[in-house]
Biopython code that builds the backbone (N, CA, C, O; Angstrom):
import numpy as np
from Bio.PDB.StructureBuilder import StructureBuilder

atoms = [
    (1, "MET", "N", (222.229, -2.329, 172.869)),
    (1, "MET", "CA", (221.900, -1.722, 173.770)),
    (1, "MET", "C", (222.607, -0.890, 174.458)),
    (1, "MET", "O", (223.669, -1.325, 174.903)),
    (2, "GLU", "N", (222.224, 0.575, 174.754)),
    (2, "GLU", "CA", (222.650, 1.424, 175.889)),
    (2, "GLU", "C", (222.662, 0.745, 176.800)),
    (2, "GLU", "O", (221.768, -0.050, 177.091)),
    (3, "GLU", "N", (224.108, 1.018, 177.671)),
    (3, "GLU", "CA", (224.131, 1.159, 179.128)),
    (3, "GLU", "C", (223.237, 2.357, 180.356)),
    (3, "GLU", "O", (222.837, 3.475, 180.032)),
    (4, "SER", "N", (223.153, 1.979, 181.210)),
    (4, "SER", "CA", (222.958, 2.847, 181.772)),
    (4, "SER", "C", (223.466, 4.004, 182.490)),
    (4, "SER", "O", (223.698, 3.699, 183.660)),
    (5, "ASN", "N", (223.742, 5.299, 182.207)),
    (5, "ASN", "CA", (224.809, 6.340, 182.735)),
    (5, "ASN", "C", (223.568, 7.290, 183.169)),
    (5, "ASN", "O", (222.492, 7.516, 182.616)),
    (6, "PRO", "N", (224.187, 7.795, 184.474)),
    (6, "PRO", "CA", (223.044, 9.268, 185.076)),
    (6, "PRO", "C", (223.852, 10.391, 184.498)),
    (6, "PRO", "O", (223.242, 11.458, 184.563)),
    (7, "GLN", "N", (225.436, 10.500, 183.770)),
    (7, "GLN", "CA", (225.967, 11.471, 183.229)),
    (7, "GLN", "C", (225.550, 11.702, 182.106)),
    (7, "GLN", "O", (225.294, 12.894, 181.936)),
    (8, "ASN", "N", (225.288, 10.764, 180.865)),
    (8, "ASN", "CA", (224.579, 11.360, 179.764)),
    (8, "ASN", "C", (222.796, 11.386, 179.496)),
    (8, "ASN", "O", (222.090, 11.155, 178.514)),
    (9, "GLY", "N", (222.514, 11.812, 180.983)),
    (9, "GLY", "CA", (220.993, 11.334, 180.860)),
    (9, "GLY", "C", (220.054, 10.200, 180.792)),
    (9, "GLY", "O", (218.828, 10.307, 180.818)),
    (10, "ASN", "N", (220.943, 8.752, 180.677)),
    (10, "ASN", "CA", (220.031, 7.446, 180.340)),
    (10, "ASN", "C", (220.399, 6.875, 181.678)),
    (10, "ASN", "O", (221.513, 6.547, 182.087)),
    (11, "SER", "N", (219.017, 6.816, 182.384)),
    (11, "SER", "CA", (219.149, 6.213, 183.956)),
    (11, "SER", "C", (217.881, 5.386, 183.621)),
    (11, "SER", "O", (216.791, 5.885, 183.341)),
    (12, "ASN", "N", (218.220, 3.753, 183.699)),
    (12, "ASN", "CA", (216.643, 2.871, 184.241)),
    (12, "ASN", "C", (216.628, 3.511, 185.981)),
    (12, "ASN", "O", (215.648, 4.163, 186.342)),
    (13, "SER", "N", (217.594, 3.292, 186.792)),
    (13, "SER", "CA", (217.054, 3.380, 187.976)),
    (13, "SER", "C", (216.864, 5.026, 188.491)),
    (13, "SER", "O", (217.186, 6.085, 187.952)),
    (14, "PRO", "N", (216.203, 4.719, 189.762)),
    (14, "PRO", "CA", (215.380, 5.768, 190.157)),
    (14, "PRO", "C", (216.664, 7.352, 190.244)),
    (14, "PRO", "O", (217.888, 7.222, 190.222)),
    (15, "ASN", "N", (216.053, 8.456, 190.321)),
    (15, "ASN", "CA", (216.633, 9.183, 190.562)),
    (15, "ASN", "C", (216.708, 9.777, 192.483)),
    (15, "ASN", "O", (215.849, 9.408, 193.283)),
    (16, "ALA", "N", (217.665, 10.531, 192.810)),
    (16, "ALA", "CA", (218.235, 10.261, 193.967)),
    (16, "ALA", "C", (217.246, 10.927, 195.054)),
    (16, "ALA", "O", (217.506, 10.940, 196.257)),
    (17, "ALA", "N", (216.027, 11.501, 194.460)),
    (17, "ALA", "CA", (214.953, 12.146, 195.474)),
    (17, "ALA", "C", (214.052, 10.843, 195.559)),
    (17, "ALA", "O", (213.693, 10.350, 196.628)),
    (18, "GLU", "N", (213.735, 10.353, 194.329)),
    (18, "GLU", "CA", (213.308, 8.851, 194.522)),
    (18, "GLU", "C", (213.414, 7.734, 195.471)),
    (18, "GLU", "O", (212.526, 7.117, 196.059)),
    (19, "ARG", "N", (215.279, 7.548, 195.505)),
    (19, "ARG", "CA", (215.326, 6.702, 196.009)),
    (19, "ARG", "C", (215.233, 7.326, 197.836)),
    (19, "ARG", "O", (214.793, 6.609, 198.735)),
    (20, "LEU", "N", (215.545, 8.204, 197.977)),
    (20, "LEU", "CA", (215.232, 8.745, 199.498)),
    (20, "LEU", "C", (213.839, 9.154, 199.890)),
    (20, "LEU", "O", (213.497, 9.334, 201.059)),
    (21, "ARG", "N", (213.278, 9.252, 199.141)),
    (21, "ARG", "CA", (211.886, 9.523, 199.925)),
    (21, "ARG", "C", (211.213, 8.229, 200.504)),
    (21, "ARG", "O", (211.322, 7.128, 199.965)),
    (22, "ILE", "N", (210.790, 8.372, 201.194)),
    (22, "ILE", "CA", (210.693, 8.081, 202.834)),
    (22, "ILE", "C", (208.804, 7.616, 202.265)),
    (22, "ILE", "O", (208.201, 8.481, 201.629)),
    (23, "ASP", "N", (208.030, 6.167, 202.595)),
    (23, "ASP", "CA", (207.226, 5.596, 202.422)),
    (23, "ASP", "C", (206.360, 6.825, 203.980)),
    (23, "ASP", "O", (206.966, 7.110, 205.013)),
    (24, "PRO", "N", (204.805, 7.327, 203.617)),
    (24, "PRO", "CA", (204.621, 8.456, 204.671)),
    (24, "PRO", "C", (203.776, 7.291, 205.491)),
    (24, "PRO", "O", (203.069, 7.688, 206.418)),
    (25, "THR", "N", (203.811, 5.820, 205.188)),
    (25, "THR", "CA", (203.165, 4.913, 206.193)),
    (25, "THR", "C", (204.518, 5.083, 207.386)),
    (25, "THR", "O", (204.305, 5.764, 208.389)),
    (26, "LYS", "N", (205.809, 4.455, 207.199)),
    (26, "LYS", "CA", (206.376, 4.207, 207.686)),
    (26, "LYS", "C", (207.167, 5.304, 208.432)),
    (26, "LYS", "O", (207.198, 6.451, 207.984)),
    (27, "ARG", "N", (207.960, 4.873, 209.838)),
    (27, "ARG", "CA", (208.827, 5.105, 211.002)),
    (27, "ARG", "C", (210.053, 5.650, 210.561)),
    (27, "ARG", "O", (210.986, 4.900, 210.847)),
    (28, "ASP", "N", (210.447, 6.825, 209.886)),
    (28, "ASP", "CA", (211.830, 7.004, 209.805)),
    (28, "ASP", "C", (212.657, 8.030, 210.693)),
    (28, "ASP", "O", (212.399, 9.216, 210.899)),
    (29, "ALA", "N", (213.862, 7.165, 211.228)),
    (29, "ALA", "CA", (214.896, 8.069, 211.791)),
    (29, "ALA", "C", (215.312, 9.415, 211.532)),
    (29, "ALA", "O", (215.746, 10.250, 212.326)),
    (30, "ARG", "N", (215.077, 9.510, 210.089)),
    (30, "ARG", "CA", (215.723, 10.603, 209.621)),
    (30, "ARG", "C", (214.392, 11.762, 209.633)),
    (30, "ARG", "O", (214.676, 12.646, 208.825)),
    (31, "LYS", "N", (213.284, 11.981, 210.175)),
    (31, "LYS", "CA", (212.444, 12.656, 209.812)),
    (31, "LYS", "C", (211.672, 13.342, 211.354)),
    (31, "LYS", "O", (211.175, 12.670, 212.257)),
    (32, "LEU", "N", (211.736, 14.324, 211.310)),
    (32, "LEU", "CA", (211.254, 14.955, 212.801)),
    (32, "LEU", "C", (209.812, 16.019, 212.616)),
    (32, "LEU", "O", (209.422, 16.843, 211.789)),
    (33, "PHE", "N", (209.511, 15.665, 213.410)),
    (33, "PHE", "CA", (208.123, 16.830, 213.889)),
    (33, "PHE", "C", (208.645, 18.033, 214.935)),
    (33, "PHE", "O", (209.015, 18.188, 216.098)),
    (34, "VAL", "N", (208.462, 18.617, 213.956)),
    (34, "VAL", "CA", (208.996, 20.371, 214.775)),
    (34, "VAL", "C", (207.322, 20.923, 215.523)),
    (34, "VAL", "O", (206.286, 20.792, 214.870)),
    (35, "GLY", "N", (207.328, 21.409, 216.671)),
    (35, "GLY", "CA", (206.367, 21.577, 217.382)),
    (35, "GLY", "C", (206.473, 23.027, 217.717)),
    (35, "GLY", "O", (207.677, 23.257, 217.830)),
    (36, "GLY", "N", (205.775, 24.129, 217.932)),
    (36, "GLY", "CA", (205.939, 25.816, 218.590)),
    (36, "GLY", "C", (206.697, 26.368, 217.669)),
    (36, "GLY", "O", (207.578, 27.122, 218.082)),
    (37, "VAL", "N", (206.544, 26.104, 215.854)),
    (37, "VAL", "CA", (207.183, 27.037, 215.452)),
    (37, "VAL", "C", (206.363, 28.487, 215.253)),
    (37, "VAL", "O", (205.172, 28.533, 214.947)),
    (38, "PRO", "N", (207.030, 29.414, 215.432)),
    (38, "PRO", "CA", (206.302, 30.742, 214.734)),
    (38, "PRO", "C", (204.875, 30.904, 213.968)),
    (38, "PRO", "O", (204.545, 29.847, 213.431)),
    (39, "GLY", "N", (204.015, 31.890, 213.798)),
    (39, "GLY", "CA", (203.145, 32.012, 212.602)),
    (39, "GLY", "C", (204.019, 32.761, 211.735)),
    (39, "GLY", "O", (203.699, 32.691, 210.548)),
    (40, "ASN", "N", (205.161, 33.545, 212.031)),
    (40, "ASN", "CA", (205.620, 34.093, 210.769)),
    (40, "ASN", "C", (207.097, 33.873, 210.499)),
    (40, "ASN", "O", (207.940, 34.630, 210.018)),
    (41, "VAL", "N", (207.181, 32.547, 210.968)),
    (41, "VAL", "CA", (208.018, 31.728, 210.127)),
    (41, "VAL", "C", (207.785, 30.874, 208.501)),
    (41, "VAL", "O", (206.923, 30.015, 208.320)),
    (42, "THR", "N", (208.340, 31.146, 207.902)),
    (42, "THR", "CA", (208.456, 30.473, 206.373)),
    (42, "THR", "C", (209.155, 29.480, 205.859)),
    (42, "THR", "O", (210.303, 29.229, 206.223)),
    (43, "ASP", "N", (208.453, 28.754, 204.867)),
    (43, "ASP", "CA", (208.997, 27.388, 204.483)),
    (43, "ASP", "C", (210.766, 27.861, 204.118)),
    (43, "ASP", "O", (211.659, 27.014, 204.083)),
    (44, "ALA", "N", (210.965, 29.091, 203.916)),
    (44, "ALA", "CA", (212.579, 28.914, 203.665)),
    (44, "ALA", "C", (213.304, 29.487, 204.794)),
    (44, "ALA", "O", (214.526, 29.529, 204.651)),
    (45, "GLU", "N", (212.944, 29.822, 205.605)),
    (45, "GLU", "CA", (213.316, 30.200, 206.805)),
    (45, "GLU", "C", (213.166, 28.781, 207.878)),
    (45, "GLU", "O", (214.187, 28.344, 208.409)),
    (46, "PHE", "N", (212.379, 28.399, 208.025)),
    (46, "PHE", "CA", (212.573, 27.112, 208.274)),
    (46, "PHE", "C", (213.665, 25.612, 207.990)),
    (46, "PHE", "O", (214.171, 24.694, 208.635)),
    (47, "ARG", "N", (213.587, 26.117, 206.614)),
    (47, "ARG", "CA", (214.274, 25.099, 205.824)),
    (47, "ARG", "C", (216.025, 25.612, 206.412)),
    (47, "ARG", "O", (216.875, 24.937, 206.993)),
    (48, "ALA", "N", (216.051, 27.006, 205.979)),
    (48, "ALA", "CA", (217.269, 27.352, 206.378)),
    (48, "ALA", "C", (218.247, 27.067, 207.604)),
    (48, "ALA", "O", (219.455, 26.888, 207.761)),
    (49, "PHE", "N", (216.832, 27.132, 208.572)),
    (49, "PHE", "CA", (217.925, 26.889, 210.018)),
    (49, "PHE", "C", (218.089, 25.787, 210.492)),
    (49, "PHE", "O", (218.716, 25.887, 211.546)),
    (50, "PHE", "N", (217.693, 24.171, 210.097)),
    (50, "PHE", "CA", (217.380, 23.015, 209.827)),
    (50, "PHE", "C", (218.821, 22.779, 208.803)),
    (50, "PHE", "O", (219.687, 22.271, 209.516)),
    (51, "GLU", "N", (219.119, 22.900, 207.973)),
    (51, "GLU", "CA", (220.480, 22.878, 207.201)),
    (51, "GLU", "C", (221.123, 23.019, 207.724)),
    (51, "GLU", "O", (221.868, 22.051, 207.576)),
    (52, "SER", "N", (221.869, 24.205, 209.013)),
    (52, "SER", "CA", (222.645, 24.097, 209.509)),
    (52, "SER", "C", (222.902, 22.822, 210.400)),
    (52, "SER", "O", (223.613, 23.110, 211.363)),
    (53, "TYR", "N", (222.563, 21.616, 210.363)),
    (53, "TYR", "CA", (222.359, 20.827, 211.236)),
    (53, "TYR", "C", (223.017, 19.815, 210.300)),
    (53, "TYR", "O", (223.966, 19.188, 210.769)),
    (54, "GLY", "N", (222.600, 19.538, 208.885)),
    (54, "GLY", "CA", (222.739, 18.403, 208.178)),
    (54, "GLY", "C", (222.078, 18.509, 206.680)),
    (54, "GLY", "O", (221.238, 19.397, 206.537)),
    (55, "ALA", "N", (222.399, 17.643, 205.504)),
    (55, "ALA", "CA", (221.638, 18.216, 204.737)),
    (55, "ALA", "C", (220.060, 17.487, 204.627)),
    (55, "ALA", "O", (219.714, 16.417, 205.126)),
    (56, "ILE", "N", (219.244, 18.432, 203.810)),
    (56, "ILE", "CA", (218.221, 18.052, 203.911)),
    (56, "ILE", "C", (217.326, 17.684, 202.968)),
    (56, "ILE", "O", (217.023, 18.479, 202.079)),
    (57, "ILE", "N", (216.792, 16.456, 203.031)),
    (57, "ILE", "CA", (215.985, 15.860, 201.643)),
    (57, "ILE", "C", (214.221, 16.713, 201.785)),
    (57, "ILE", "O", (213.476, 16.694, 200.805)),
    (58, "ASP", "N", (214.001, 17.059, 202.458)),
    (58, "ASP", "CA", (212.423, 17.710, 202.399)),
    (58, "ASP", "C", (212.139, 18.630, 203.596)),
    (58, "ASP", "O", (212.583, 18.144, 204.636)),
    (59, "SER", "N", (211.508, 19.858, 203.763)),
    (59, "SER", "CA", (210.763, 20.362, 204.898)),
    (59, "SER", "C", (209.633, 20.942, 204.454)),
    (59, "SER", "O", (209.324, 21.139, 203.279)),
    (60, "VAL", "N", (208.974, 21.234, 205.506)),
    (60, "VAL", "CA", (207.553, 21.909, 205.281)),
    (60, "VAL", "C", (207.227, 22.320, 206.871)),
    (60, "VAL", "O", (207.522, 21.781, 207.938)),
    (61, "VAL", "N", (206.476, 23.537, 206.524)),
    (61, "VAL", "CA", (205.961, 24.286, 207.646)),
    (61, "VAL", "C", (204.349, 23.957, 207.263)),
    (61, "VAL", "O", (204.065, 23.927, 206.066)),
    (62, "MET", "N", (203.394, 23.735, 208.162)),
    (62, "MET", "CA", (201.629, 23.331, 208.283)),
    (62, "MET", "C", (201.381, 24.626, 208.091)),
    (62, "MET", "O", (201.837, 25.567, 208.741)),
    (63, "PHE", "N", (200.318, 24.671, 206.775)),
    (63, "PHE", "CA", (199.123, 26.053, 207.201)),
    (63, "PHE", "C", (198.027, 25.443, 206.768)),
    (63, "PHE", "O", (197.805, 24.509, 205.999)),
    (64, "ASP", "N", (197.169, 26.403, 207.640)),
    (64, "ASP", "CA", (195.833, 26.156, 207.714)),
    (64, "ASP", "C", (195.356, 26.621, 205.933)),
    (64, "ASP", "O", (195.641, 27.777, 205.621)),
    (65, "ARG", "N", (194.780, 25.887, 205.029)),
    (65, "ARG", "CA", (194.071, 25.649, 203.850)),
    (65, "ARG", "C", (193.443, 26.676, 203.684)),
    (65, "ARG", "O", (193.821, 27.433, 202.790)),
    (66, "ASP", "N", (192.237, 27.037, 204.527)),
    (66, "ASP", "CA", (191.340, 27.939, 204.838)),
    (66, "ASP", "C", (191.595, 29.557, 205.305)),
    (66, "ASP", "O", (191.007, 30.618, 205.093)),
    (67, "THR", "N", (192.483, 29.252, 205.859)),
    (67, "THR", "CA", (193.394, 30.406, 206.379)),
    (67, "THR", "C", (194.342, 31.060, 205.889)),
    (67, "THR", "O", (194.288, 32.259, 205.613)),
    (68, "GLY", "N", (195.061, 30.510, 205.773)),
    (68, "GLY", "CA", (196.242, 30.283, 205.057)),
    (68, "GLY", "C", (197.275, 30.916, 205.991)),
    (68, "GLY", "O", (198.126, 31.743, 205.663)),
    (69, "ARG", "N", (197.037, 30.323, 207.381)),
    (69, "ARG", "CA", (197.632, 30.972, 208.592)),
    (69, "ARG", "C", (198.753, 29.712, 209.050)),
    (69, "ARG", "O", (198.569, 28.566, 208.641)),
    (70, "SER", "N", (199.792, 30.021, 209.838)),
    (70, "SER", "CA", (200.993, 28.802, 210.357)),
    (70, "SER", "C", (200.101, 28.108, 211.429)),
    (70, "SER", "O", (199.556, 28.489, 212.465)),
    (71, "ARG", "N", (200.175, 27.002, 210.790)),
    (71, "ARG", "CA", (199.198, 25.311, 212.175)),
    (71, "ARG", "C", (200.383, 25.531, 213.295)),
    (71, "ARG", "O", (199.997, 25.060, 214.365)),
    (72, "GLY", "N", (202.018, 26.230, 213.418)),
    (72, "GLY", "CA", (202.928, 26.074, 214.301)),
    (72, "GLY", "C", (203.434, 24.789, 214.589)),
    (72, "GLY", "O", (203.924, 24.392, 215.647)),
    (73, "PHE", "N", (203.261, 24.182, 213.527)),
    (73, "PHE", "CA", (204.451, 23.196, 213.682)),
    (73, "PHE", "C", (204.686, 22.803, 212.050)),
    (73, "PHE", "O", (203.974, 23.295, 211.175)),
    (74, "GLY", "N", (205.909, 21.739, 211.728)),
    (74, "GLY", "CA", (206.050, 21.574, 210.737)),
    (74, "GLY", "C", (207.023, 19.820, 210.731)),
    (74, "GLY", "O", (207.147, 19.158, 211.762)),
    (75, "PHE", "N", (207.559, 19.403, 209.437)),
    (75, "PHE", "CA", (208.142, 18.777, 209.587)),
    (75, "PHE", "C", (209.872, 18.639, 208.671)),
    (75, "PHE", "O", (209.973, 19.250, 207.606)),
    (76, "VAL", "N", (210.739, 18.063, 209.041)),
    (76, "VAL", "CA", (211.833, 17.935, 208.339)),
    (76, "VAL", "C", (212.480, 16.843, 208.126)),
    (76, "VAL", "O", (212.545, 16.178, 209.160)),
    (77, "THR", "N", (213.021, 16.332, 207.186)),
    (77, "THR", "CA", (213.640, 15.078, 206.817)),
    (77, "THR", "C", (214.538, 15.297, 205.999)),
    (77, "THR", "O", (214.490, 15.696, 204.835)),
    (78, "PHE", "N", (216.106, 14.773, 207.231)),
    (78, "PHE", "CA", (217.475, 14.779, 206.812)),
    (78, "PHE", "C", (217.939, 13.632, 205.923)),
    (78, "PHE", "O", (217.461, 12.499, 205.956)),
    (79, "ALA", "N", (218.993, 14.077, 205.064)),
    (79, "ALA", "CA", (219.535, 13.073, 204.482)),
    (79, "ALA", "C", (219.776, 11.624, 205.032)),
    (79, "ALA", "O", (219.713, 10.563, 204.411)),
    (80, "ASP", "N", (220.112, 11.880, 206.558)),
    (80, "ASP", "CA", (221.180, 10.702, 206.862)),
    (80, "ASP", "C", (220.386, 10.530, 208.284)),
    (80, "ASP", "O", (219.479, 11.319, 208.551)),
    (81, "GLU", "N", (220.763, 9.428, 209.238)),
    (81, "GLU", "CA", (219.884, 9.449, 210.510)),
    (81, "GLU", "C", (220.749, 10.754, 211.621)),
    (81, "GLU", "O", (220.191, 11.601, 212.318)),
    (82, "VAL", "N", (222.126, 10.530, 211.462)),
    (82, "VAL", "CA", (222.783, 11.214, 212.317)),
    (82, "VAL", "C", (222.578, 13.009, 212.447)),
    (82, "VAL", "O", (222.933, 13.532, 213.504)),
    (83, "SER", "N", (222.117, 13.702, 211.564)),
    (83, "SER", "CA", (221.862, 14.864, 211.836)),
    (83, "SER", "C", (220.501, 15.244, 212.505)),
    (83, "SER", "O", (220.484, 16.332, 213.080)),
    (84, "PRO", "N", (219.295, 14.452, 212.507)),
    (84, "PRO", "CA", (217.912, 14.844, 213.323)),
    (84, "PRO", "C", (218.828, 14.756, 214.647)),
    (84, "PRO", "O", (218.765, 15.886, 215.131)),
    (85, "VAL", "N", (219.369, 14.225, 215.185)),
    (85, "VAL", "CA", (220.028, 13.569, 216.609)),
    (85, "VAL", "C", (220.835, 14.856, 216.749)),
    (85, "VAL", "O", (220.704, 15.141, 217.940)),
    (86, "SER", "N", (221.670, 15.874, 216.124)),
    (86, "SER", "CA", (222.548, 16.745, 216.709)),
    (86, "SER", "C", (221.102, 18.223, 216.576)),
    (86, "SER", "O", (221.109, 19.268, 217.226)),
    (87, "ALA", "N", (220.385, 17.929, 215.878)),
    (87, "ALA", "CA", (219.440, 19.021, 215.530)),
    (87, "ALA", "C", (219.130, 18.732, 217.191)),
    (87, "ALA", "O", (219.732, 19.534, 217.905)),
    (88, "LEU", "N", (218.645, 18.146, 217.626)),
    (88, "LEU", "CA", (218.124, 17.749, 219.274)),
    (88, "LEU", "C", (219.163, 18.416, 220.030)),
    (88, "LEU", "O", (219.155, 18.373, 221.261)),
]
sb = StructureBuilder()
sb.init_structure("model")
sb.init_model(0)
sb.init_chain("A")
sb.init_seg("    ")
for serial, (resi, resn, name, xyz) in enumerate(atoms, 1):
    if name == "N":
        sb.init_residue(resn, " ", resi, " ")
    sb.init_atom(name, np.array(xyz, "f"), 0.0, 1.0, " ", f" {name:<3s}", serial, name[0])
structure = sb.get_structure()
């Protein structure tokens, strides 16, 4: 039987993204709500701004699905619990 080895592509354990995934029903100190986001800010610009505070798992600017316009808020999830504190 071959052992699990991420270097050769054989892994029985979840990948890094799955290990860091946050259950949306749970509170997590790594996730921030960001209000007051200008309507012209893109997802890429939003993420780039917060990357200066630490490694990011996920970020999203919320858009209205009918109009495609920004709703003026977003969420950012950092890889650790220290980075969100420094972003505040």
